[in-house]
C-alpha positions as CSV (number, residue, x, y, z in Angstrom):
1,X,83.3,111.1,-35.1
2,X,84.3,111.3,-31.4
3,X,81.6,113.9,-30.8
4,X,81.8,113.3,-27.0
5,X,85.6,114.2,-27.2
6,X,85.3,117.3,-29.3
7,X,87.5,119.6,-27.0
8,X,90.2,116.9,-26.9
9,X,90.1,116.6,-30.7
10,X,90.4,120.4,-31.2
11,X,93.3,120.5,-28.8
12,X,95.2,117.7,-30.5
13,X,94.5,119.2,-34.0
14,X,96.3,122.4,-32.8
15,X,99.2,120.7,-31.0
16,X,99.8,117.4,-32.8
17,X,100.7,117.5,-36.5
18,X,100.4,113.8,-37.0
19,X,96.9,113.8,-35.5
20,X,95.9,116.7,-37.8
21,X,97.3,114.9,-40.8
22,X,95.4,111.6,-40.0
23,X,92.2,113.5,-39.1
24,X,92.3,115.3,-42.5
25,X,92.9,112.0,-44.3
26,X,90.0,110.4,-42.4
27,X,87.7,113.3,-43.5
28,X,88.8,113.0,-47.1
29,X,88.2,109.2,-47.0
30,X,84.8,109.8,-45.4
31,X,83.8,112.1,-48.3
32,X,84.9,109.6,-50.9
33,X,83.2,106.7,-49.2
34,X,80.0,108.6,-48.9
35,X,80.1,109.7,-52.5
36,X,80.6,106.2,-53.6
37,X,77.8,104.9,-51.5
38,X,75.2,107.5,-52.6
39,X,76.3,107.0,-56.2
40,X,77.7,110.4,-57.0
41,X,81.2,108.9,-57.5
42,X,80.6,105.2,-58.3
43,X,83.5,102.8,-57.9
44,X,84.2,99.1,-57.8
45,X,83.3,97.2,-54.6
46,X,86.9,96.2,-54.1
47,X,88.1,99.9,-54.3
48,X,85.3,101.0,-52.0
49,X,86.2,98.3,-49.4
50,X,89.8,99.4,-49.5
51,X,88.8,103.0,-48.8
52,X,86.6,101.8,-45.9
53,X,89.5,99.8,-44.4
54,X,91.8,102.8,-44.7
55,X,89.2,105.1,-43.1
56,X,88.8,102.6,-40.2
57,X,92.6,102.4,-39.8
58,X,92.7,106.2,-39.6
59,X,89.9,106.3,-37.0
60,X,91.6,103.7,-34.9
61,X,94.9,105.6,-35.1
62,X,93.1,108.8,-34.0
63,X,91.5,107.0,-31.1
64,X,94.9,105.6,-30.0
65,X,96.5,109.0,-30.2
66,X,93.7,110.5,-28.1
67,X,93.9,107.7,-25.5
68,X,97.7,108.2,-25.2
69,X,97.5,111.9,-25.0
70,X,95.3,111.9,-22.0
71,X,94.1,115.3,-23.2
């Protein structure tokens, strides 16, 4: 995620607590979605779709913070 903005992400993770919290939540959601998709942690489609929506919300929020920071 945001591979082309790695330095900016690292700076924000050190300086912005909200960014770090949302980033960690996104990582957690990513692991849960992946586990559900590969079958190691099966779940209902509705629950999986909700996780995907939350993950997308987190990614969008991270992108907005990055854009606003101008870092």
